[in-house]
C-alpha positions as CSV (number, residue, x, y, z in Angstrom):
1,X,1.5,4.4,68.7
2,X,-0.6,3.2,65.5
3,X,-1.1,7.1,64.0
4,X,2.9,7.3,64.9
5,X,3.8,3.7,62.4
6,X,1.4,5.7,59.7
7,X,3.1,8.5,60.0
8,X,6.2,7.0,59.0
9,X,4.9,4.5,56.4
10,X,3.5,7.1,55.1
11,X,7.1,9.4,55.3
12,X,8.9,6.3,54.1
13,X,6.4,6.0,50.8
14,X,6.6,9.5,49.7
15,X,10.4,9.8,50.2
16,X,10.6,6.5,47.7
17,X,7.9,8.2,45.5
18,X,10.3,11.3,45.2
19,X,13.5,9.2,45.0
20,X,11.6,7.3,42.2
21,X,10.0,10.6,40.2
22,X,13.9,12.0,40.6
23,X,15.3,9.5,39.0
24,X,12.7,9.3,36.1
25,X,13.0,13.2,35.8
26,X,17.1,13.4,35.6
27,X,17.7,12.0,32.0
28,X,15.4,15.3,31.3
29,X,16.9,17.7,33.2
30,X,20.2,16.5,32.0
31,X,19.2,16.9,28.6
32,X,18.1,20.5,29.2
33,X,21.4,21.5,31.0
34,X,23.4,20.1,28.4
35,X,21.6,22.2,25.8
36,X,22.6,25.1,27.4
37,X,26.7,24.1,27.2
38,X,29.0,24.2,24.4
39,X,29.5,21.4,22.2
40,X,33.2,21.2,24.2
41,X,31.1,21.3,27.4
42,X,28.6,18.9,26.6
43,X,31.2,15.8,26.3
44,X,33.4,17.0,29.3
45,X,34.9,14.1,31.5
46,X,34.1,14.5,34.0
47,X,31.0,16.3,33.3
48,X,30.3,19.6,34.8
49,X,26.8,19.8,36.4
50,X,25.4,23.5,37.2
51,X,28.9,24.7,36.9
52,X,29.9,25.9,33.0
53,X,29.6,28.7,30.7
54,X,26.0,28.9,29.8
55,X,24.8,29.8,26.3
56,X,21.6,30.3,24.2
57,X,23.9,29.5,20.8
58,X,22.5,25.9,20.9
59,X,19.0,27.3,20.5
60,X,20.1,29.8,18.0
61,X,21.6,27.5,15.7
62,X,18.8,25.1,15.7
63,X,16.1,27.5,15.0
64,X,18.1,29.1,12.4
65,X,19.0,25.5,10.8
66,X,15.8,23.9,11.1
67,X,12.2,24.9,11.0
68,X,11.2,24.0,14.0
69,X,7.4,25.5,13.6
70,X,6.7,23.8,10.7
71,X,7.9,20.4,12.8
72,X,6.2,21.7,15.6
73,X,2.4,22.1,13.7
74,X,3.2,18.2,11.8
75,X,3.3,17.1,15.3
76,X,0.4,18.8,16.5
77,X,-2.1,17.8,13.4
78,X,-0.4,14.1,13.7
79,X,-1.3,13.5,17.1
80,X,-4.4,15.4,17.8
81,X,-5.8,14.5,14.4
82,X,-4.7,10.4,15.1
83,X,-6.4,10.7,18.9
84,X,-9.6,12.4,17.6
85,X,-10.4,10.1,14.7
86,X,-9.0,6.9,17.4
87,X,-11.8,8.2,19.6
88,X,-14.4,8.5,17.1
89,X,-14.0,4.4,15.7
90,X,-13.5,3.5,19.4
91,X,-16.0,5.2,21.8
92,X,-19.2,3.3,19.6
93,X,-16.5,-0.1,19.6
94,X,-16.0,-0.2,23.4
95,X,-19.7,0.8,23.8
96,X,-20.5,-2.4,21.9
97,X,-18.5,-4.2,24.2
98,X,-19.1,-3.2,27.2
99,X,-22.9,-3.0,27.2
100,X,-23.7,-5.3,24.3
101,X,-21.1,-7.9,24.8
102,X,-20.8,-11.4,22.7
103,X,-19.3,-14.5,23.6
104,X,-16.3,-13.3,22.1
105,X,-15.6,-9.9,22.7
106,X,-12.9,-10.9,25.4
107,X,-11.1,-13.1,22.6
108,X,-11.4,-9.8,20.6
109,X,-10.1,-7.3,23.2
110,X,-6.9,-9.7,24.2
111,X,-6.3,-10.2,20.2
112,X,-6.8,-6.3,19.7
113,X,-4.1,-6.3,23.1
114,X,-1.9,-8.3,21.1
115,X,-1.2,-6.5,18.3
116,X,0.6,-4.5,20.2
117,X,3.3,-6.9,20.9
118,X,4.2,-7.4,16.9
119,X,7.0,-5.8,16.4
120,X,6.7,-2.6,13.7
121,X,9.8,-3.9,11.5
122,X,7.5,-6.7,11.0
123,X,4.8,-4.9,8.9
124,X,7.0,-2.3,7.3
125,X,7.5,-3.5,4.0
126,X,3.6,-4.0,3.2
127,X,2.8,-0.4,4.9
128,X,5.4,1.0,2.9
129,X,4.7,-0.5,-0.4
130,X,0.7,0.2,0.4
131,X,1.4,3.7,1.3
132,X,4.0,4.8,-1.8
133,X,1.1,3.1,-4.5
134,X,-1.7,5.3,-2.9
135,X,0.1,8.0,-2.4
136,X,0.2,8.4,1.2
137,X,4.3,8.7,2.0
138,X,5.6,12.1,3.9
139,X,1.8,13.3,3.9
140,X,0.0,14.0,7.3
141,X,-2.6,12.5,6.5
142,X,-0.8,9.0,6.2
143,X,0.9,9.3,9.5
144,X,-2.9,10.3,10.9
145,X,-3.9,6.7,9.8
146,X,-0.8,4.9,10.8
147,X,-0.8,6.3,14.2
148,X,-4.4,6.0,14.5
149,X,-4.3,2.0,13.9
150,X,-1.0,1.8,16.0
151,X,-2.8,3.3,19.3
152,X,-6.1,2.4,18.5
153,X,-6.1,-1.1,21.1
154,X,-4.9,1.3,23.9
155,X,-7.8,3.2,23.0
156,X,-10.5,0.9,23.1
157,X,-9.2,-0.9,25.9
158,X,-8.9,2.3,28.1
159,X,-12.6,3.5,26.7
160,X,-13.8,0.0,27.1
161,X,-12.8,0.2,31.2
162,X,-14.4,3.6,31.9
163,X,-17.9,2.6,30.2
164,X,-17.9,-0.9,32.2
165,X,-18.1,1.5,35.7
166,X,-21.3,3.0,34.3
167,X,-24.3,1.5,35.3
168,X,-26.4,-0.4,32.5
169,X,-29.7,1.1,33.9
170,X,-28.8,4.6,33.2
171,X,-28.5,3.7,29.3
172,X,-31.5,1.3,29.7
173,X,-33.8,4.3,31.3
174,X,-32.6,6.5,28.6
175,X,-33.6,4.0,25.7
176,X,-37.5,3.7,27.7
177,X,-37.5,7.4,27.6
178,X,-37.0,7.2,23.5
179,X,-33.6,7.8,22.8
180,X,-31.5,6.3,19.8
181,X,-28.5,4.8,19.6
182,X,-26.9,8.0,18.5
183,X,-28.3,9.9,21.5
184,X,-27.7,7.1,24.0
185,X,-23.9,7.6,22.8
186,X,-23.5,11.5,22.4
187,X,-25.8,12.7,24.9
188,X,-25.8,9.9,27.5
189,X,-22.8,8.1,27.8
190,X,-20.2,10.2,26.5
191,X,-20.5,13.1,29.1
192,X,-20.6,10.6,31.9
193,X,-17.4,9.1,30.6
194,X,-16.0,12.6,29.9
195,X,-13.1,12.1,32.7
196,X,-11.9,9.0,31.3
197,X,-12.5,10.0,27.3
198,X,-10.0,12.9,28.2
199,X,-7.4,10.8,30.2
200,X,-7.0,8.7,27.2
201,X,-7.0,11.6,24.4
202,X,-4.1,13.3,26.6
203,X,-2.4,9.9,26.9
204,X,-2.9,9.1,23.0
205,X,-1.5,12.7,22.1
206,X,1.1,11.6,24.0
207,X,2.4,8.2,22.4
208,X,1.6,10.1,19.3
209,X,3.7,12.9,19.7
210,X,6.3,10.5,21.0
211,X,6.6,7.9,18.0
212,X,9.5,7.6,16.4
213,X,9.8,4.4,14.3
214,X,6.9,5.6,11.7
215,X,7.4,9.0,11.9
216,X,11.1,8.1,10.7
217,X,10.4,6.0,8.1
218,X,7.3,7.3,6.8
219,X,8.1,11.3,6.1
220,X,10.8,12.7,4.5
221,X,10.6,16.8,4.7
222,X,6.7,17.7,4.2
223,X,5.4,16.1,7.2
224,X,8.2,15.6,9.3
225,X,7.3,15.7,13.4
226,X,9.1,17.0,15.8
227,X,10.4,13.7,16.2
228,X,12.4,13.8,12.8
229,X,13.5,17.3,13.9
230,X,15.8,15.8,16.6
231,X,17.0,13.0,14.7
232,X,18.4,15.6,12.1
233,X,21.0,16.6,14.4
234,X,22.7,13.4,14.2
235,X,24.6,13.2,10.8
236,X,27.7,11.5,9.5
237,X,30.2,13.8,11.0
238,X,28.8,13.1,14.6
239,X,26.6,13.5,17.4
240,X,26.5,17.3,18.1
241,X,25.4,16.7,21.8
242,X,25.0,20.3,22.7
243,X,22.9,21.1,19.9
244,X,21.0,17.5,19.8
245,X,20.1,18.5,23.6
246,X,18.5,21.4,22.4
247,X,16.3,20.1,19.6
248,X,15.0,17.5,22.2
249,X,14.2,20.1,24.9
250,X,12.1,22.4,21.9
251,X,10.5,19.2,21.0
252,X,9.6,18.0,24.6
253,X,8.8,21.1,26.1
254,X,5.0,21.6,24.9
255,X,4.2,17.9,25.9
256,X,5.8,18.6,29.0
257,X,3.9,21.9,29.7
258,X,0.7,20.2,28.1
259,X,1.0,17.7,30.9
260,X,1.7,20.0,33.3
261,X,-1.5,21.8,33.1
262,X,-3.6,18.7,32.6
263,X,-2.1,16.4,35.7
264,X,-5.3,16.4,37.6
265,X,-7.6,15.7,34.6
266,X,-5.0,12.9,33.6
267,X,-5.1,11.5,37.1
268,X,-8.7,11.4,37.5
269,X,-9.2,10.0,34.4
270,X,-6.7,7.2,34.9
271,X,-8.4,6.6,38.8
272,X,-11.7,7.4,36.8
273,X,-13.9,4.2,38.3
274,X,-11.2,2.6,40.7
275,X,-13.4,3.5,44.1
276,X,-17.2,3.0,44.0
């Protein structure tokens, strides 16, 4: 009887999980399907789901009109660069907070997290003026700095949580064996926290890849990533839904593929330390 109830509960949980997953995925599926429609079919009422004239004209037009690979490379450089720079800063910071905490450590962590609640538009003018004066407008390096600072609180928080699960006695044993601070972090702590560091890296690449406000505000042409590539299909003449969907599909495809192939590592890292 208990087994039957357990199986029934598991089946219900599985069904609910699939329903939620399909609801979340449906907008992405609809965007992909719309990218294969003509502009007339894209705005048809009622809309057609599968039974329409499939075409690749939108992708051909998008590739001919825009430098997709240039925008793609900018997205790679900006997202990966900001994440790696953030890790370089966050790993020693999280180590200090996890293993050498002070009286104000929790307050500092809460303060860093509170900065994520600040509306970006609230600091737009000073950042724009600073970037203009130092020559960082429309540069990859400028966006790397901005996105690193935006995501740094999340990186530190995630690494702090992972590091807290590592026994401090292991680091003490390394110190007794003569390991210095650099060796302790690089050769003892970092290898033990690889799942957590990997999931932090993947999550922040996704966050940086999808960032739109700062990339649209601080770029023009030279360093515009794929978010600007998508926005270029919104014009005063109106929205070209089919072409916009094709551009969106081309923009999200790389990050979807990366997430699909790294999902095990991402789940492992996000659940790192959950069960002792």
